[in-house]
C-alpha positions in Angstrom: -161.6 -115.7 -12.5 -161.5 -118.9 -10.5 -158.6 -121.0 -11.7 -160.5 -124.3 -11.4 -163.3 -122.9 -13.5 -160.9 -121.8 -16.2 -159.2 -125.2 -16.2 -162.5 -126.9 -16.6 -163.3 -125.1 -19.9 -159.7 -124.7 -21.2 -159.8 -128.0 -23.2 -163.0 -126.8 -24.9 -161.4 -123.5 -25.7 -158.1 -125.0 -27.0 -159.9 -127.6 -29.2 -162.2 -124.9 -30.6 -159.4 -122.5 -31.4 -157.4 -125.2 -33.2 -160.5 -126.4 -35.1 -160.7 -122.9 -36.6 -157.2 -123.2 -38.0 -153.8 -124.9 -37.2 -151.8 -123.0 -34.6 -148.5 -123.2 -32.9 -148.4 -123.2 -29.1 -147.3 -119.6 -28.5 -149.9 -118.3 -31.1 -152.6 -120.3 -29.3 -151.5 -119.0 -25.9 -151.6 -115.4 -27.2 -155.1 -115.9 -28.8 -156.5 -117.3 -25.6 -154.7 -114.8 -23.3 -156.7 -111.9 -25.0 -159.7 -113.2 -23.1 -158.4 -115.4 -20.2 -155.1 -115.4 -18.4 -153.4 -118.8 -18.7 -150.0 -120.1 -17.9 -147.8 -121.9 -20.4 -147.5 -124.6 -17.6 -151.1 -125.3 -18.1 -151.4 -125.1 -21.9 -148.4 -127.2 -23.1 -149.1 -130.3 -20.9 -152.7 -130.2 -22.1 -151.6 -130.0 -25.8 -149.2 -133.0 -25.2 -152.1 -135.0 -23.6 -154.5 -134.1 -26.5 -151.8 -135.3 -29.0 -151.3 -138.5 -27.0 -155.0 -139.2 -26.9 -155.3 -138.7 -30.7 -157.4 -135.5 -30.5 -154.7 -133.4 -32.0 -151.8 -134.0 -34.4 -148.6 -132.0 -34.9 -146.4 -131.0 -37.8 -143.4 -128.8 -38.3 -144.2 -125.7 -40.2 -141.7 -123.4 -41.7 -141.8 -119.6 -41.3 -140.2 -116.9 -43.3 -138.7 -115.3 -40.2 -137.1 -117.8 -37.8 -137.0 -121.5 -37.1 -139.7 -124.1 -37.9 -142.6 -124.2 -35.4 -144.6 -127.2 -34.2 -148.2 -126.6 -35.3 -151.2 -128.3 -33.8 -154.1 -129.5 -36.0 -157.3 -131.2 -35.0 -158.0 -134.8 -36.0 -161.3 -136.4 -36.9 -161.4 -137.9 -33.4 -160.7 -134.5 -32.0 -163.6 -133.0 -34.0 -166.0 -135.5 -32.5 -164.6 -134.8 -29.0 -165.0 -131.1 -29.6 -168.6 -131.6 -30.6 -169.2 -133.6 -27.4 -167.5 -131.0 -25.3 -169.5 -128.2 -26.9 -172.8 -130.0 -26.3 -171.8 -130.6 -22.6 -170.9 -126.9 -22.3 -174.2 -125.7 -23.8 -176.1 -128.0 -21.3 -174.1 -126.8 -18.4 -174.3 -123.1 -19.4 -178.1 -123.4 -19.8 -178.5 -125.1 -16.4 -176.3 -122.5 -14.6 -178.1 -119.7 -16.3 -181.5 -121.1 -15.2 -180.2 -121.5 -11.6 -178.8 -118.0 -11.5 -182.0 -116.5 -12.9 -184.0 -118.5 -10.3 -185.9 -120.5 -12.9 -187.7 -123.7 -11.6 -187.5 -126.6 -14.0 -190.1 -128.6 -12.1 -193.0 -126.5 -13.4 
């Protein structure tokens, strides 16, 4: 898949996955990688940016096996941002589908 296309929707995917439940970076990477190949060099800078912008927050979570992990959780600002991203995606998806199917909106 085109790398620019994936980068364009990665923020939506990341925000959506975290909204379903708090996750640590590696777990998030593994979840997304089941459907899209992504590099850690893409994911972690995005997570840092989303934290800096107030869309996500972090906390250290203990595990029964191993060291504590940094978990990401969505903030109320992040939920609003996710809603906006989702609406934009639905509009874009609809427009692209119409174009691919040859539909004419000027009828």
